[in-house]
C-alpha positions as CSV (number, residue, x, y, z in Angstrom):
1,M,2.7,-14.4,5.6
2,L,0.2,-12.2,4.0
3,I,1.2,-8.7,3.0
4,H,-1.6,-6.2,2.0
5,I,-0.2,-3.0,0.4
6,T,-2.0,0.0,-0.9
7,P,0.1,1.9,-3.3
8,R,-1.8,5.2,-3.9
9,F,-1.8,8.7,-5.4
10,Y,-3.6,11.5,-4.0
11,T,-4.3,14.3,-6.4
12,G,-5.6,16.7,-3.8
13,N,-7.0,20.0,-5.3
14,Y,-5.1,19.5,-8.5
15,A,-6.8,18.4,-11.7
16,I,-4.0,16.3,-13.1
17,P,-3.9,13.2,-15.3
18,V,-2.4,10.2,-13.4
19,Q,-1.5,6.8,-14.7
20,L,0.1,3.9,-12.8
21,V,3.3,2.6,-14.4
22,D,4.6,-0.2,-12.2
23,V,5.0,-1.5,-8.6
24,T,8.3,-3.2,-7.4
25,V,8.5,-4.9,-3.9
26,E,12.0,-5.6,-2.6
27,P,13.6,-7.9,-1.4
28,L,10.8,-10.1,-2.7
29,G,11.9,-9.5,-6.4
30,L,8.3,-8.8,-7.3
31,V,7.8,-6.4,-10.3
32,L,4.2,-5.7,-11.4
33,R,3.3,-3.7,-14.5
34,D,0.2,-1.7,-15.2
35,G,-2.0,-3.2,-17.9
36,V,-0.4,-6.6,-17.4
37,D,-0.5,-7.4,-13.7
38,L,-2.1,-4.2,-12.4
39,V,-4.8,-1.7,-12.9
40,M,-5.4,1.7,-11.3
41,R,-8.7,1.9,-9.3
42,Q,-10.6,4.4,-7.3
43,P,-12.2,2.3,-4.5
44,F,-13.1,5.2,-2.2
45,P,-15.9,7.9,-2.3
46,N,-13.1,10.4,-2.5
47,K,-12.2,10.1,-6.3
48,R,-9.1,12.1,-5.9
49,I,-7.4,8.9,-4.5
50,Y,-6.1,6.3,-7.0
51,V,-4.9,2.8,-5.8
52,A,-2.9,0.1,-7.5
53,S,-4.9,-3.2,-7.7
54,R,-4.5,-6.6,-9.3
55,K,-5.8,-6.8,-12.8
56,A,-8.7,-9.1,-12.0
57,G,-12.4,-8.5,-12.3
58,R,-14.0,-5.1,-12.7
59,K,-14.6,-4.2,-9.0
60,A,-12.3,-1.4,-7.6
61,M,-10.4,-3.2,-4.9
62,N,-8.2,-1.5,-2.3
63,G,-4.6,-2.5,-3.0
64,L,-2.7,-5.8,-3.5
65,L,-2.2,-8.9,-1.5
66,I,1.2,-10.8,-1.5
67,D,1.5,-14.3,0.0
68,T,5.0,-15.3,1.0
69,G,4.0,-18.7,2.4
70,T,5.7,-19.6,5.6
71,A,8.4,-17.0,5.1
72,R,8.3,-13.9,7.4
73,V,9.2,-10.6,6.2
74,K,10.6,-8.0,8.7
75,D,11.0,-5.1,6.4
76,F,10.4,-4.4,2.7
77,E,10.4,-1.6,0.3
78,V,7.5,-0.8,-2.2
79,I,8.6,1.4,-5.2
80,T,5.6,2.7,-7.2
81,R,6.0,4.7,-10.4
82,W,3.3,7.0,-11.7
83,A,3.1,9.0,-14.9
84,V,1.6,12.5,-14.5
85,F,0.7,14.9,-17.3
86,A,1.0,11.9,-19.7
87,D,4.8,11.5,-19.7
88,D,6.4,12.8,-16.5
89,V,7.2,9.7,-14.3
90,V,7.3,10.2,-10.5
91,T,8.6,7.7,-8.0
92,H,7.3,6.8,-4.6
93,R,9.4,4.7,-2.3
94,V,8.0,3.4,1.0
95,K,10.2,1.5,3.4
96,H,7.7,-0.8,5.5
97,V,9.0,-1.8,9.0
98,V,7.2,-4.6,10.8
99,L,7.1,-3.9,14.5
100,D,6.5,-7.4,15.9
101,D,6.0,-11.1,14.9
102,E,2.9,-12.0,16.8
103,F,0.7,-12.7,13.8
104,D,1.1,-13.8,10.2
105,A,-0.2,-10.8,8.2
106,V,0.4,-7.1,7.8
107,S,-1.5,-4.3,6.1
108,T,-0.9,-0.7,5.3
109,E,-4.7,0.0,5.6
110,M,-4.7,1.3,9.3
111,A,-8.5,0.8,9.5
112,L,-7.7,-2.9,9.9
113,W,-5.6,-2.3,13.1
114,H,-8.6,-1.1,15.2
115,A,-10.3,-3.1,17.8
116,M,-13.4,-4.8,16.3
117,C,-16.8,-5.6,17.8
118,E,-17.8,-9.3,18.1
119,S,-19.8,-9.2,14.9
120,L,-16.8,-8.1,13.0
121,G,-14.3,-10.6,14.6
122,G,-13.9,-9.4,18.2
123,W,-10.3,-8.6,17.8
124,E,-8.3,-6.4,20.1
125,S,-6.6,-3.2,19.0
126,R,-3.3,-3.5,17.1
127,M,-2.9,0.3,16.8
128,P,0.4,1.5,18.2
129,A,0.6,5.0,19.6
130,L,0.6,7.6,17.0
131,P,2.4,11.0,17.2
132,A,0.4,14.0,18.4
133,N,-1.9,15.4,15.7
134,A,-1.4,12.3,13.4
135,S,-4.6,10.6,12.2
136,P,-4.7,7.3,10.4
137,A,-5.9,9.1,7.2
138,S,-3.0,11.4,7.1
139,H,-0.4,8.9,8.4
140,M,-0.9,6.2,5.7
141,P,1.7,6.4,2.8
142,R,0.6,8.1,-0.4
143,M,2.1,9.9,-3.4
144,A,1.1,13.5,-4.1
145,I,2.0,16.1,-6.7
146,M,2.8,18.9,-4.0
147,S,4.6,18.6,-0.8
148,D,1.9,20.6,1.1
149,D,-0.6,17.9,0.5
150,R,0.8,16.1,3.6
151,D,-0.2,18.3,6.4
152,Q,0.5,17.1,10.0
153,R,2.9,14.4,8.9
154,T,5.3,13.0,11.3
155,G,8.7,13.9,9.8
156,D,9.2,10.6,8.0
157,V,8.7,12.0,4.4
158,V,11.4,13.3,2.2
159,D,10.3,14.9,-1.1
160,K,12.5,15.7,-4.1
161,L,11.1,18.6,-6.2
162,N,11.5,19.9,-9.6
163,R,12.0,23.6,-10.4
164,A,8.2,24.1,-10.5
165,G,8.0,22.8,-6.9
166,M,6.3,19.5,-8.0
167,V,7.3,16.3,-6.2
168,T,9.3,14.0,-8.5
169,E,10.3,11.5,-5.8
170,R,8.9,10.8,-2.4
171,L,10.7,8.7,0.3
172,E,8.7,7.4,3.3
173,V,9.2,5.1,6.3
174,F,6.0,3.3,7.4
175,T,5.9,1.2,10.6
176,M,3.1,-1.3,11.1
177,P,2.1,-4.1,13.5
178,T,1.2,-7.5,12.5
179,I,-2.5,-8.4,12.4
180,Q,-4.5,-11.7,12.3
181,P,-4.8,-13.0,8.7
182,E,-8.5,-13.4,9.3
183,R,-8.8,-9.6,9.2
184,L,-7.9,-9.6,5.6
185,E,-10.6,-12.3,4.8
186,N,-13.5,-10.4,6.4
187,R,-15.7,-9.2,3.7
188,R,-18.1,-7.6,6.3
189,L,-15.1,-5.5,7.6
190,D,-14.3,-4.2,4.1
191,H,-15.7,-5.6,0.9
192,R,-13.1,-3.9,-1.2
193,L,-10.1,-5.9,0.3
194,P,-8.4,-8.0,-2.4
195,Q,-9.4,-11.6,-2.1
196,L,-7.0,-14.5,-1.2
197,Q,-7.2,-16.1,-4.6
198,D,-5.9,-12.9,-6.1
199,A,-2.8,-12.8,-4.0
200,F,0.6,-12.6,-5.7
201,M,2.3,-15.8,-4.5
202,I,6.1,-15.6,-3.7
203,R,7.9,-18.9,-4.0
204,R,11.4,-20.4,-4.5
205,D,12.0,-21.7,-7.9
206,Q,14.5,-24.6,-8.7
207,A,17.4,-22.2,-8.8
208,G,16.6,-20.8,-5.4
209,Q,15.5,-17.5,-6.7
210,R,12.3,-15.8,-5.7
211,A,9.5,-15.9,-8.3
212,A,5.9,-14.7,-8.3
213,A,2.7,-16.1,-9.7
């Protein structure tokens, strides 16, 4: 199964220094560290959005790929830590819930869920019904420094604040459908999708424990 995640920090209207610390994916036992496995990129025209990417090449890619082989994952949690103002570490926890088992890939990038024309693959829509006033741009999980950066959210976000009203920990639940793996390989669809050769491979070692490569 291919899992595409996009751990991201949105600074909004606040000019704050942000640095990625690490990303943990449970129950896969995957722990990825900035500067070793990861780098922080800005793959979008909106340079207020920072995304965790694999430390490979110089191009700003949108997120990370995880390959679990034949193992299917029904739910998993991504814990991302970011350092703001140099030494304050904030935590973003996102519980991902997979809605079905029709295909062998999932992605938090909701643009990949849409129906596609023939030249882009000819796929049907995989977009579930969204709550009223919820757009894909506002619905996708992201960390922010202030709670009011998430207008029109759907009630699945819980923020813990410090005395100054800044978010120190955010908890989210994100539901997503499965998609065709070929959507993640289509460079015409999105040239900033991480490539298959850069996927973190999850395997069973000789002791039966999960390991990554």
